[in-house]
N, C-alpha and C positions, 0 to 999 in steps of 0.2 A: 217420717220421711226425711232423710238426711239432706241438709242443704248442699248444693253443688259448690265447686271451688270458684265459680264466678257467676254473677247474676244473669249473664247473657252469653250463651254458647252457640256457636254456629258450626255444626258438623258438616264439612264440605268435601265434595269429591268432584273432580272434573275428568272428562274423557277428552282426548286430544287426537290430533293427526300425527303426532310424533313426540319427540323428547325435548326439542329446543323451543323455549318460550319466545325467542327472538324470530324464529322462522316458521314454526308450526302454529296451529290454531286450535281453539277449543271447539269441541263438537257437542258437548253436553255438560250441564252444571246441575248438581243436586245439592240441596241444603236441607238439613234438619235443624231448625232453630228452637232452642230450649231456653225459656225465660222463667225466672223466679217471680212469683206473685204471692208474696207472703210465704205461707207454708205450702202453697200449691205451685205446680209447674205447668206452664203452657208450652205445648209442643206443636210446632207448625212445620209442615213439609212443603217444599217447593222444588220444582225441577223444570228444565227446559232443554230441548234440543237446540243446537246453535248451528246455523249455516256458516261453515268456516270460510267459504269463498275459495277453497282449494279442494282438490280431490282427496278423499280418505284412502290411504294405501290399503291394499288387499289384506295384509297381515293385521292391520288395525281393525278393519271391518270384521275379520274372523274373531279377533280377541273380544271386542266389545259388542258385536252384533249391530253396530250402528253403520248403516250403509249410506252411500251417496244419495240414494233415492229418499231415504228417511229425512235427510237434512235439507233437501232441495227447497222445500217450502217453509223451512224453519226460520225464525227471526235471526237476523245478524246480531253479533254481540252488542253493537251500538244500540239496537232496539231494546235490549234487556238490561243495559248497563245501569241506568238510574234506579230501576226497581231492585236489581241485585245489590247495588251499593247500599240502598236503604235497609235491606234485610240484614246485611252484614255490619251495619253501623254499630260501633261500640261493643261488638261481640268479640269474644276470644275465638280466633279462627282455628278450628280443630280439624286436622287432616292426618292421614297416614302418609309418612314421608312428606311433611307439610311444605317443605320448600318447593316441591314440584307443583302442587296445586296452587299454592300462594303465588309462586313465580309466574305461572301461566295467567292467573287472573290479574296480577299486577301488570303484566305486559299487555293483556287485552284492554284493561281499563286505561292504560297509558295511551293506547292507540286512539281512544275516543276522548282524550283530554281530561281524564279523571285520575288524580293522584291518590290511588287507593293504598291505605296502610292499615295494618291491624296487628295486634299481638297474636302470635302464632304458637300453637301447641301441637307438637308432633306426637302422635300416638305410638309410633315406633319407639321413640325415646322414652315415652311414659311407660310403655311395656318393659323396656330395658331397666328403667329405674325401679319398678315394683317387682319384676321377676328376672333379676340378672342371671339366674341359673337356668332359665327356661327357654332359651333361644331355640330356633330362630324366631324373629319378631315380625315376619311378614304378615300381611293381613290374613292370608290363607292359613298360616300356622296358628294365629291367634283364634280364628274362627273354629278351627278343629280342636284346639286345646281347651277352649272354654265352652264349646258346644253352642256357638251362636247360630242364628238363623242366616243361612247363606243365600236366601232367595234374592235374586237380582244382582248377584256378583258380577262385577265388571260393567255395570251400569251405574251412572252417577248417584242416583237417589238410593239404589240398593246398597252401594258401598257406604254412603253417608249414614244410612240406617244402622249398618253394622258397627260403625264407630260409636254411635249413640248406645247401642246394645253393649258394646265393650265397656263404656264408662259406667253404665248401670250395673253391669256384672262386677266391676271393681268395687262399687259401693256396697254391693251385697256380700263381698268376700273380704274386704279390707276396711279398716276404720277410716272415717273422714280425715283424721289427723295424718294418717299415713299417706293418703292420697294427696292431701294438700302439700305435705312436705315434698313429695315426688314432683308435683306440678310446679312448685316454686323452684325446685332445682332445675327442671327442664326449661322453664321460662327464663331463668337467669343466665343461661349460657347458649352459645351458638350450637346449632345442630351439627352432627357429624353424619356422613353417609351411612346407610344401613349396614354395609359390609365392613366398616372400620370400627375398631373397638372404641367404646364411648370415652375412655380415658385418654385418647390419643392427644387431644388438645392440651390437657394438663401436663403431658410429658414434654411438649414442645417448649423450648426456652424462649424467653423474651429477648432475643438477640438477633443480630444480622446473620444471614446465611442463605443456603439453598435447600430446597425440599424437592423430593421425588415421589410422585404417586405411581403406584403399580396396580395393574389389574390382576388377572389370575395367573400370570406367568412372571418370569424373571426380567421382563423387558419393561422399563418405565413407560407410562402413558402420558405423563406430563412432568415437566421440570420448571420450577420457578425460583425467583430470588426474593428476598424480603429484608427489610430493616428490622422487623419484629416478626420472627417466624410464627409465633402463636397467633398473633393478630392477623397476619396475612392468610394463613391457612384457614382460619375461622371465617375470613371474608369469602372464601370460595363457597362456603356452605351455609352462610347466613340466609335467612329468608328473603332478604332484599336482592340477593344475587339471581339474575334471570338470564345471563348470557349463555350462549350455546355451550361454550367450553365448560363452565361450571356445572351445567345440567348433565353433561356427559360424565364429568368427574364424579358427581354424586352417584351416578348409576354404576360406574365401572370401578371406582377405587376400592381396593381390598387391603392395601398396605401402604404405609408411608415411611420414608426415610428422610433424614435431614443431615446437613453438615453446617456447623457454625463457622463464621468468619469474623474477622475483627471489625469489618465495616462494609459499606455498600460497594466500594470499589472491588474488593475481593469477591463479594457475592456475584457481581456482574461478570467478572472474569471466569469464575467457576461455573456459573450458569451457562455461559456461551460454550465453554469447553465441554460440559456434560451433554448439552443438546446436540452438538456436532458429533460426539462419539457414541452417544446412546440412542439418538434418533427417536425421541418420544413422539407418539402419534399425534398429539394435540399441540405441539410446538411448531406449527407449519412455517411461520414467518422466519424464525431463526434457522430452522433446518434448511430452508431455501438458500441461505447465505453461505452454505458450504461451497457453492459454485462461484465464489468471488473471483474476479479477474482484474488484471492490470493490462495496460498496453504501453508499448514503447514506440518511439519515433526515431528512425535512423536519421543521421545528419543529411539534410537536403531532401528528405523523402516525406511524402504526405500520407503514405499508407500506414495506419497503425498496425502493429503486430500484437495480437492479443495472446495472453497466457494466463493460465490458472494461477491465482495468487497464493492459495493455500499450499504451504510446504516449500515455497521458494526460498532460496538462500538470500541473505542480505546483499551479497555481491550481485546476484541476478536482478535485484530490485533497484539498483542504482539508476536513477534517472527515469524510473517508471512512473506512469500516471495512474492514479486510482487510490485505493481499490474501489471497484464497482461491484454491486451485488451479483451481477451476472453479465455474461457477454451481451445479452439483449439490452440490459440497462446501459452498458457502456456504449453500444451502438446508438441507442436512443439519445444519450447525452451528446454524442458527437454530431448526430444529425440535427439536433436542436441548435447546437453551436454553429454549425454550417449555415443553417437557414437564417440565423440571426445576423451573421457577419459575412455573408457572401462567399463562403468557402464552397468548393466544388466536391460534391459527393462522389462523382465519377473518378476524379483525381485521387480522392481518399480511399478508393476501393470499396465504398459503401453503396454504390449503385452500379449494377452490372452493365457492361457495354454489350450491345448487340454484336454478334459475331460478324455480321456483314456491314457493320457501321465503320466509317472512316475514323481515324484516330482523333480527328478534330470535330467529331460529332458532338453537338451541345448536349449537356446533361439536362435532366428534367427541370432542375432548379434554374438553369439558364433560361429556359423557355418561359419560366414564371418571373424572370428578372430578380431571382434570389442569389444567383451565382455571379461572381465578378469576372468570370470568363477564363479560368484556367483550362477548361475543357476545350476551348476553341483558340487557344494561344494568346488571349488578351492579357493574361497574367502568367508570368513565367513560373515554371515548376519551383524554382528556388524561392521566389517571392511568396508563392502560395505556402510552401513548407515553412518558411519563417513566420508567416502570419499564423498558421495553425499552431506552431509551437508556442508562440506568444499568447494566443488566446486560450490554450489549454494549460497554461502555466499554473493556474490556481488548483489544478488537479494533481500536479506533480508531487510525489512523496518528498517531503523536506529531508535534508541531510540530518542524520542523528546528531543531536547537539552535545554529545559527550565523547570524551576520549575512549571510554570503554563502557562496560556494563554499569547499570544504575539500579539501585534498589529503592522502591517507593515503600516506605514503612507506614503501615496503617495500624492504629491502636484503637481499641474499643473505648467506650465512655469511661469505664473505671480503670483503664490502662492495665487491665489484668492480662489481656491478650494482645499480642502484636504479630502482624503478618508482614513478611518481607517479600514484596513482589519484585522479581528480578527481570529486567529488560535489557536488551542490547540491540541496537539498530532496528528498533520497532518490533522486535521479536520478543514475545513473552517466554522466558526460560523456565518459569515455575514460581511457586510460592513456598517459602520456608518460614521458620519461626525465629531465627536469630541471625546475627551478622556472620558468624563462622559458616553456617550452612549456606548463606547467600553468596559468600565469597567462593565456596566450593562449587556452587551451582554455576556461577559466572565462569569459572575455569573449565568446567567439564561439559556443560549442557550444549546440545546441538542448537544452532540458530536456524529456526524455520519460521517463516512468516505465517501469520493468521490474521485475517482482516479485522475481526471484531476486537481482539485484544490490542491490535495496533491503533485502532480508533480510540480505544479507551485510554491508552497511554498518551496519545496526542492531546486528548482532552485534559488529562491530568497534568500535563506539562504546559498547558496554555496559561496565558496571563491571568485569566479569571477562572482558575480550576475550581470545580465544585466540591473537591474533597481536600481535607487537611492531611496531606501526606508529606512526611519528611523525606527529603531526597538524600541518599547516601551513595556517593561514588564508590565503586568497587575496584579493586586493583586490576590494572590492565593485564590480561593474560600474556 
């Protein structure tokens, strides 16, 4: 009987209420533990239903056969955690699409204060390594191709048994040396999702840039930036990754594209631009910033005039306050400022007057002694407007500190690549590769404001800028 590739193997499968380890819960755990004892093997099976503490969605009940009634009297994960951790101790954690099962158990263990870690072996990747020409490598496909016993499919112990059968079949058909080489290769590198080609990580450069994950159509599902593209993409799919976005990417990603940049500054610019133009489903926070706004204050007036910041001309931005992520966030900031400094929300147009109320009707803040009295004539409109402008001054867009356009030149570590990021009056005009192209861009490009790139150039021009960027003034048009 051939010796296995490790003295202690735990074939593991979990059933869950969904796909997100951070939000969903485990409903069943199955383990087939295989230990070497000299020339003999000891095989022990263990499984348990788990009360997830949340309802199991109907579609999951249909798939697994595990119902809410079945888990109602089952132990909570905290009740089985110590026993399960002992069974998995010092074993190679073997699972199909291992990052899913391992990620869920890591999250469940973490909730009860156990820092669970194990070497993980994904049988999807092992199948790919040994049978690269025989895809697909889903568990159903492997069961059909190798004639494995499919009893108990979609239940935790049944699927764990099939993984043990799979490894036994490998040893019956391949030499131990072949299997060990494949196992070593799989354990030595991060996992890639089932639908991405296994060589995709090798093709990624160890360079700064942006990367785009695609699902089944031409629309990206996620866009990110990295200082090291290969390492960052691998982080999404490592067994340690258990957040909801990474879990969804592992399930949905079918294609990957990337663009190199000279450094982090260019990657941040390009990431923000791509997210706002391509609207990937999983970049919710940056997508929301498309609605950035600024506000203006007319001389002697206290009512802010809100306007969408994106696409504004530099002339229209002169004297503006912001940008804020949204109109709601701008209003919230002004309300907080008013409450702290006794400004009048009614005078600022941020609190509605009742139609039947007199002009001098006190605002709600006045009734709470938060307003200095502009609403009842105790502070003049001019004095109130002056105070508001002074208090909001820290939000005002500063004047552009150059006579014309400016190029921020970014070079990579080996100085092989340089990117010229061209700006004028807080507007990003684009990125080119040399001085002549930068000058042409400065002469011809339209100046349109965009909040994220403006904030980046403000940070780059600050006294303690985090990037080593050369500043090159460009000829005034």
